[in-house]
N, C-alpha and C positions, 0 to 999 in steps of 0.2 A: 785173846780170841781164845775164845769161851767156847767148847766141844768141838776140839783142833785133835786127829789123835795120830801119834806121828808115825801110829806101828800100819794102824792101817791105812795110814799113806801110800807107808810101805811095802806090805801088802797087795796092793793095789797097784801098785808096778810090777811090785817079780810076776803079776799075773797078769797085766798088757801084754812085757817083754816075752812067754814063756808064748802066749798070739800069736805075739810078732811073729815066732821064731814056727808059730803055728804053720800060720799064713806063706814062709815062702819058704817051709817046705813043699808042700800047699802045690806054692805059684812053681815050684821047680818039675813039681811030675801031672800039670797044666801045657798043653798046647795051645797053638788062637795059628790060625793062614793070617795069609796076604793074597793078595787076588792085582792081574795087569793083565790090559789088555782083552779085559772080557776074557778070562781066566784062560787063557793058554797063555801064561803064568805066571805058577802062583810057587808061594816060599810061603816054608812051617817055621818055627821060636819058638820054643818050647816058651813058660811065665816066664821063666828070669833072660828073658832075652837070648837066649842061645843059639844060631838057624840049626836046626838038622837037615834042613834037609829045601829045595829047590824043584820044583816041576813043569820040561818046557815042552809046549805040545808041539808035535811035529812043522807044526806049518806055519810054522813063522821062524825056524833054523834051515836059510840060505848063507849063500858065504859071499851074497852082497850083500847083507844088510844088517849086516851085526849088530851096529850102532841101533837099533829101531829097537834089538835082542836083546840087547846094552839097559839100555832106555828101561826094560819088558821088569825086566828083572831085577832096575836098584827099585823103581816100582811098588815091585811086588815084596821083595824085602820091606823100603821101608808101610807102605800099609801094613805091614804087615805087623811090625815090631810097632804103629804103633799101637793094634792092635796087644796087644800085648804090655803095653803101658795101662789100658784103662782096666785090660782085667792085671794087672797088680795090685792100684789104683782101688776098685771097688773087692780088691782079698783085702790088702788092708785096713780102707775103709772101716765094713764090716770087724774086723781083730779090730783098730782103733777105736770103735764104739762105747765101747769100759769108759774112755779117760773123763765124759760129757760129769762122771761120779768124781772127780777126783778138783779136788779144790784151788775155781781159776781157770778154770775148761771150761768151755761154754756148753750151753748143759739144746 
């Protein structure tokens, strides 16, 4: 295996680990939101998936239709979590871009 440099491999792995840590720290400071009912219910989550807020328009707050409100909150939170996963994937993909230089990884 000519040209294989174990030290370089370890250095690249360490650099990748640092990039991953940075990406995770950045995710923790970012927010994404999701909505349901045409924006009547919105939910905000951090880039790490922690629910940090829910807003509900007064138009959907009636004691006669609690089930609909529960459905809207669930849909808004799920939308926010889907957006969080997309953000995390983009962040991690950017961090892992340097993997292409490692032996055996796709270019």
